C-alpha positions as CSV (number, residue, x, y, z in Angstrom):
1,Q,-239.4,-217.7,29.5
2,I,-240.9,-217.9,33.0
3,L,-238.0,-218.2,35.4
4,A,-234.3,-217.2,35.1
5,L,-231.4,-217.9,37.5
6,E,-227.9,-216.6,37.0
7,T,-225.5,-218.7,39.0
8,L,-221.7,-218.2,39.1
9,I,-219.5,-221.0,40.3
10,Y,-216.0,-220.3,41.7
11,T,-213.6,-223.1,42.3
12,T,-210.2,-223.3,43.8
13,S,-208.0,-226.2,44.9
14,K,-209.7,-226.1,48.3
15,L,-213.2,-224.7,48.0
16,T,-216.2,-224.6,45.6
17,T,-218.5,-221.6,45.8
18,V,-221.9,-221.5,44.1
19,F,-223.1,-217.9,44.0
20,V,-226.7,-217.1,43.0
21,A,-226.2,-213.8,41.3
22,K,-229.7,-213.0,40.1
23,A,-233.2,-214.6,39.9
24,D,-236.3,-213.3,38.3
25,S,-239.7,-214.5,36.9
26,T,-241.9,-213.0,34.1
27,G,-245.2,-213.7,35.8
28,Y,-246.6,-215.9,33.0
29,L,-246.8,-219.0,35.1
30,Y,-250.6,-218.7,34.9
31,L,-250.4,-220.1,31.4
32,L,-249.9,-223.6,33.0
33,N,-253.5,-223.4,34.3
34,L,-252.5,-224.9,37.6
35,P,-255.4,-225.7,40.0
36,R,-256.3,-223.0,42.5
37,G,-254.3,-223.3,45.7
38,T,-251.4,-225.1,44.0
39,P,-248.1,-223.9,45.4
40,S,-245.9,-222.1,42.9
41,P,-243.4,-224.5,41.2
42,L,-240.8,-221.8,41.0
43,K,-239.5,-222.5,44.5
44,T,-239.4,-226.2,43.8
45,I,-237.5,-225.7,40.5
46,S,-235.0,-223.4,42.2
47,S,-234.4,-225.9,45.0
48,V,-234.0,-228.8,42.6
49,F,-231.6,-226.9,40.3
50,L,-229.4,-225.8,43.2
51,S,-229.5,-229.3,44.7
52,H,-228.3,-230.6,41.3
53,L,-225.3,-228.3,41.4
54,V,-224.5,-229.2,44.9
55,A,-224.7,-232.9,44.3
56,T,-222.6,-232.8,41.1
57,R,-220.1,-230.3,42.3
58,Q,-219.1,-231.7,45.7
59,R,-215.6,-233.0,46.0
60,K,-213.9,-235.3,48.4
61,N,-212.2,-233.4,51.3
62,R,-213.4,-230.1,50.0
63,R,-216.1,-227.8,51.3
64,L,-218.8,-226.4,49.1
65,V,-220.8,-223.2,49.9
66,V,-223.9,-221.8,48.3
67,S,-224.0,-218.0,48.7
68,L,-226.6,-215.4,47.8
69,F,-227.8,-211.9,48.6
70,A,-231.6,-211.5,48.9
71,R,-232.8,-208.0,48.0
72,A,-236.4,-207.3,46.9
73,Q,-236.7,-205.6,43.6
74,D,-239.4,-205.3,40.9
75,Q,-237.4,-206.9,38.2
76,Y,-233.8,-208.2,37.8
77,L,-233.5,-210.1,34.5
78,F,-236.7,-209.5,32.6
79,P,-237.2,-205.9,31.6
80,G,-240.8,-204.7,31.6
81,S,-242.0,-207.8,33.5
82,V,-243.1,-205.6,36.4
83,E,-245.8,-204.2,34.1
84,N,-247.3,-207.6,33.9
85,P,-250.2,-207.6,36.4
86,T,-249.9,-211.4,37.0
87,K,-246.4,-211.1,38.3
88,H,-246.1,-211.6,42.0
89,V,-243.3,-209.4,43.5
90,L,-242.4,-210.4,47.1
91,D,-241.6,-207.7,49.7
92,D,-238.3,-207.7,51.5
93,R,-239.3,-210.0,54.4
94,G,-241.1,-212.3,52.0
95,L,-238.1,-212.6,49.7
96,V,-235.6,-213.5,52.5
97,R,-238.1,-216.1,53.8
98,W,-238.6,-217.4,50.3
99,W,-234.9,-218.0,49.8
100,C,-234.6,-219.7,53.1
101,R,-237.3,-222.1,52.0
102,V,-235.5,-222.7,48.8
103,L,-232.3,-223.6,50.6
104,G,-234.1,-225.9,53.0
105,P,-234.5,-228.8,50.6
106,V,-231.0,-228.1,49.2
107,L,-229.5,-228.6,52.7
108,Q,-231.2,-231.9,53.1
109,A,-230.4,-233.2,49.6
110,G,-226.8,-232.1,49.8
111,T,-226.0,-234.3,52.8
112,T,-225.6,-237.3,50.5
113,W,-223.7,-237.4,47.2
114,T,-221.9,-239.8,44.9
115,S,-218.3,-239.6,43.7
116,S,-216.5,-242.4,41.7
117,H,-219.6,-244.6,42.3
118,K,-219.2,-244.3,46.0
119,K,-221.7,-242.6,48.3
120,H,-220.5,-239.9,50.7
121,T,-222.1,-237.8,53.4
122,S,-221.7,-234.1,54.2
123,A,-222.6,-232.0,57.2
124,A,-224.9,-229.2,56.1
125,E,-225.1,-225.8,57.9
126,A,-226.9,-222.6,57.0
127,Y,-226.1,-219.1,58.0
128,L,-228.2,-216.0,57.7
129,R,-227.4,-212.3,58.4
130,V,-230.1,-209.7,58.1
131,P,-228.5,-206.3,58.9
132,G,-230.5,-204.5,61.5
133,C,-232.2,-207.7,62.9
134,D,-231.2,-209.4,66.1
135,V,-230.9,-213.1,66.6
136,H,-234.6,-213.7,67.5
137,E,-235.8,-211.7,64.5
138,T,-233.4,-213.5,62.1
139,R,-234.5,-216.9,63.4
140,S,-238.1,-216.1,62.3
141,F,-237.0,-216.4,58.6
142,F,-235.9,-220.0,59.0
143,P,-237.9,-222.7,57.4
144,R,-239.3,-225.7,59.2
145,L,-236.7,-228.5,59.1
146,L,-237.5,-232.0,57.8
147,P,-237.5,-234.7,60.5
148,P,-234.1,-236.5,60.6
149,S,-233.9,-240.0,59.3
150,S,-231.3,-242.8,59.1
151,T,-230.1,-241.6,55.7
152,T,-230.5,-237.8,56.0
153,L,-228.5,-235.6,58.3
154,T,-230.3,-232.7,59.9
155,A,-229.0,-229.3,58.8
156,K,-228.2,-226.6,61.4
157,W,-229.3,-223.0,60.9
158,H,-227.3,-220.2,62.5
159,P,-229.0,-216.8,62.9
160,S,-226.9,-213.6,62.7
161,R,-223.7,-215.5,61.9
162,D,-221.6,-216.1,58.9
163,P,-219.0,-218.8,57.9
164,L,-216.4,-216.5,56.4
165,R,-213.7,-217.0,58.9
166,D,-214.2,-220.8,59.0
167,L,-213.9,-220.9,55.2
168,G,-210.7,-218.8,55.1
169,R,-207.3,-220.4,54.7
170,S,-206.3,-219.1,58.1
171,P,-208.3,-217.5,60.9
172,T,-205.4,-215.1,61.4
173,F,-205.7,-213.5,57.9
174,P,-206.9,-209.9,57.7
175,E,-210.7,-209.4,57.4
176,R,-210.4,-208.1,53.9
177,C,-209.0,-211.5,52.8
178,L,-212.0,-213.4,54.3
179,I,-214.8,-211.6,52.4
180,P,-215.4,-212.7,48.8
181,R,-216.1,-210.1,46.2
182,F,-219.0,-211.1,44.0
183,P,-220.5,-209.1,41.1
184,D,-223.1,-206.5,42.2
185,D,-222.5,-207.4,45.8
186,P,-223.0,-204.6,48.5
187,K,-220.4,-206.1,50.8
188,A,-217.9,-206.2,48.0
189,R,-218.5,-202.5,47.4
190,F,-218.0,-201.8,51.1
191,V,-214.7,-203.8,51.0
192,D,-213.5,-201.7,48.1
193,E,-214.1,-198.5,50.0
194,L,-212.4,-199.8,53.1
195,D,-209.4,-200.8,51.0
196,E,-208.7,-197.2,50.3
197,E,-207.5,-197.0,53.8
198,L,-204.6,-199.2,52.9
199,T,-203.2,-196.6,50.5
200,E,-203.7,-193.6,52.7
201,P,-200.4,-192.0,54.0
202,P,-199.8,-192.4,57.7
203,P,-200.4,-189.3,59.9
204,P,-197.4,-187.1,60.4
205,P,-195.4,-188.0,63.5
206,S,-195.6,-185.6,66.5
207,E,-192.4,-183.8,67.2
208,S,-192.7,-184.5,70.9
209,R,-193.2,-188.2,70.4
210,V,-190.3,-190.5,71.0
211,R,-189.2,-192.1,67.7
212,E,-190.7,-195.6,67.4
213,S,-189.6,-198.6,65.4
214,P,-191.0,-198.4,61.8
215,S,-192.7,-201.7,62.2
216,K,-194.2,-201.1,65.6
217,G,-198.0,-200.5,65.6
218,K,-198.4,-201.3,61.9
219,R,-201.1,-203.7,60.7
220,P,-200.1,-204.7,57.2
221,G,-203.1,-205.6,55.0
222,R,-205.6,-204.6,57.7
223,W,-208.1,-201.8,57.7
224,R,-207.8,-199.0,60.2
225,S,-211.5,-198.4,60.9
226,V,-212.7,-202.0,61.0
227,S,-210.9,-204.5,63.1
228,S,-213.2,-207.6,63.0
229,L,-215.8,-209.2,60.9
230,E,-218.5,-208.5,63.5
231,Q,-217.7,-204.8,63.3
232,F,-217.8,-205.1,59.5
233,W,-221.4,-206.4,59.7
234,E,-222.4,-203.8,62.2
235,L,-221.3,-201.0,59.8
236,M,-223.0,-202.8,56.9
237,A,-226.3,-202.2,58.6
238,F,-225.8,-198.5,58.0
239,R,-225.0,-198.8,54.3
240,Q,-227.5,-197.4,51.9
241,E,-228.3,-200.8,50.4
242,C,-229.1,-202.2,53.9
243,S,-230.7,-199.2,55.5
244,S,-233.1,-197.9,52.8
245,G,-236.2,-199.1,54.7
246,R,-236.1,-202.6,53.2
247,L,-234.5,-205.6,54.8
248,V,-231.9,-207.6,52.9
249,G,-230.4,-211.0,53.7
250,F,-227.0,-212.6,53.3
251,L,-227.4,-216.4,53.1
252,W,-224.8,-219.2,53.1
253,A,-225.3,-223.0,52.9
254,V,-222.0,-224.8,53.8
255,F,-221.5,-228.5,53.0
256,T,-218.6,-230.2,54.8
257,P,-217.7,-233.8,53.7
258,E,-217.7,-236.2,56.6
259,E,-214.1,-237.3,55.9
260,E,-210.7,-236.7,57.4
261,G,-208.2,-234.4,55.8
262,L,-210.7,-231.6,55.1
263,H,-209.3,-228.5,53.5
264,G,-211.0,-225.1,53.8
265,A,-210.3,-222.2,51.6
266,H,-211.3,-218.7,50.6
267,P,-213.0,-218.4,47.2
268,E,-210.4,-216.1,45.8
269,S,-210.3,-216.7,42.1
270,P,-213.0,-217.7,39.7
271,T,-212.4,-220.6,37.3
272,T,-215.8,-221.5,36.1
273,R,-219.1,-219.6,35.7
274,I,-222.5,-221.0,35.0
275,A,-225.6,-219.0,34.0
276,V,-229.1,-220.5,33.7
277,K,-231.4,-218.4,31.6
278,N,-234.5,-220.6,31.7
279,S,-235.5,-223.2,34.2
280,Q,-236.7,-225.4,31.3
281,D,-233.5,-224.9,29.3
282,P,-230.0,-226.1,30.0
283,A,-227.3,-224.0,31.5
284,T,-225.2,-221.7,29.4
285,L,-221.7,-222.3,30.7
286,P,-219.0,-219.8,29.9
287,N,-215.6,-220.3,31.4
288,S,-213.7,-217.2,32.5
289,S,-210.3,-218.8,32.6
290,Q,-208.4,-219.1,29.3
291,Q,-206.6,-222.3,28.4
292,P,-203.1,-221.5,26.9
293,S,-202.7,-222.5,23.2
294,T,-199.5,-223.8,21.6
295,S,-200.6,-222.7,18.1
296,T,-199.8,-219.2,16.8
297,T,-202.8,-219.3,14.4
298,P,-205.9,-217.7,15.9
299,L,-208.6,-220.3,16.5
300,S,-212.1,-219.9,15.1
301,E,-214.9,-219.3,17.5
302,S,-216.3,-222.8,16.9
303,S,-212.9,-224.2,17.7
304,Q,-212.7,-222.2,20.9
305,T,-216.1,-223.5,22.0
306,T,-215.0,-227.1,21.2
307,Q,-211.9,-226.6,23.4
308,R,-214.0,-225.5,26.3
309,V,-216.4,-228.5,25.9
310,R,-213.4,-230.9,25.8
311,R,-211.7,-229.5,28.9
312,P,-210.8,-232.1,31.5
313,E,-213.4,-233.0,34.1
314,K,-211.1,-232.5,37.0
315,T,-207.9,-230.6,37.8
316,T,-206.2,-229.4,40.9
317,Y,-208.2,-226.2,40.8
318,Y,-211.6,-227.0,39.4
319,F,-214.2,-229.8,39.0
320,W,-216.4,-229.5,35.9
321,P,-218.4,-232.7,35.4
322,P,-220.0,-233.1,32.0
323,A,-223.4,-233.5,33.6
324,T,-223.3,-229.8,34.6
325,R,-222.1,-228.4,31.2
326,G,-225.5,-228.3,29.5
327,T,-225.8,-228.3,25.7
328,V,-224.4,-224.9,25.1
329,V,-220.9,-223.6,26.1
330,L,-220.0,-220.0,25.2
331,P,-216.8,-218.0,25.2
332,Q,-216.9,-215.1,27.6
333,K,-217.6,-212.4,25.1
334,H,-220.6,-214.3,23.7
335,Y,-221.9,-215.0,27.2
336,D,-221.7,-211.2,27.9
337,R,-223.4,-210.5,24.6
338,V,-226.5,-212.8,25.3
339,N,-226.7,-211.6,28.9
340,K,-226.7,-208.0,27.7
341,L,-229.3,-208.8,25.1
342,L,-231.6,-210.3,27.7
343,L,-231.5,-207.1,29.8
344,H,-232.6,-205.1,26.7
345,L,-235.6,-207.1,25.7
346,D,-239.2,-206.6,26.8
347,Y,-241.5,-208.8,28.8
348,A,-244.3,-206.4,29.6
349,T,-247.0,-208.3,27.7
350,L,-247.4,-211.9,26.6
351,D,-247.0,-211.2,22.9
352,V,-243.7,-209.2,23.2
353,A,-242.5,-211.7,25.8
354,I,-242.9,-214.6,23.3
355,E,-241.0,-212.6,20.7
356,S,-238.3,-211.7,23.2
357,T,-237.9,-215.3,24.2
358,K,-237.6,-216.4,20.5
359,R,-235.0,-213.8,19.8
360,W,-232.9,-214.6,22.9
361,V,-233.0,-218.4,22.3
362,G,-232.1,-217.9,18.7
363,D,-229.2,-215.5,19.5
364,V,-227.8,-218.1,22.0
365,G,-228.0,-220.8,19.4
366,M,-226.3,-218.6,16.8
367,C,-223.4,-217.7,19.1
368,A,-223.0,-221.5,19.8
369,G,-223.3,-222.5,16.2
370,R,-226.4,-224.5,17.0
371,Q,-228.7,-223.7,14.1
372,E,-230.9,-226.8,14.7
373,G,-231.8,-225.4,18.1
374,W,-230.7,-226.2,21.6
375,G,-232.1,-227.2,25.0
376,I,-233.5,-230.2,26.8
377,E,-236.9,-231.1,28.2
378,V,-237.0,-231.8,31.9
379,V,-240.0,-233.5,33.4
380,G,-240.4,-234.1,37.1
381,E,-242.9,-234.7,39.9
382,K,-242.8,-233.2,43.4
383,E,-242.6,-235.8,46.1
384,G,-245.3,-235.8,48.8
385,P,-244.5,-235.1,52.4
């Protein structure tokens, strides 16, 4: 294993959200013996994979957003890999800039896509918030855009802004209803703390105050200490995860179909999750929503997996094309099992990394009932400028 991406996909009837939860490398890319000065293919692989998800997941009259949180760390998915001297760990600024460069080609590729054998176009916009940085400092992280052409729309980059209110069902909704809560997400933890204000009892009324109407002055569903999204981000800059001496970045790439009747939405409930454990292996696709069964007899694990594979491609609430299902589909408990196993393996040296890779690949195959092995070989060439 050289590169791992964990990507969670949330779909509702009005919005698709691709959340990049974690990304990590082992540092054994040198085994490819690339010529000196060759750019690392990890960025290209990440861009191509996200471009694939964007192209295959876009729906007519529905927005799609790619969201991620960039925070520099020695290791995320490969325990012990930091001890590998050939692993290149980016600093905080370098990581934010790296992810911006990853999303650059994704924005360009996502402006054209195909549905029902018909080509469509989307307007692509990117947003970046780096708590503690002003507009000019934030703009320095942006990549150089490709020149516009007759078939490619130029993406727009917005420094120190976010699309949360535009993606919400209504701009009048409380701020807490506009901020999605992803796993291991610092803004989600801040939202949970602010939500405690909703259950606090109101202060005792003053005896000298004239009795007011019970509904007067109340803000149902709204925080007391934060009254706007801008204030929320100002306070985020003082949170421990954003003020520990390292910069962090919140990135969004929004794709809006160039059609009438567009529906926006807040990504409120997950229906599909995708996890990619190896850039050269297919996605392991667990589905968090459970399909009701009319049988009273418990299904075997292989039957449950078959049901998930045979789920319809499109419903009102999700779009799951076969091209994005990979070769292994796991129930939620098996997905959690192989994910936990990966986090307890060792990648400190080449020998133990090879053994850890064999064990993890074999465990995934065992959970999926694929004794003959699983995976596909992907070969590609990077296009020149």
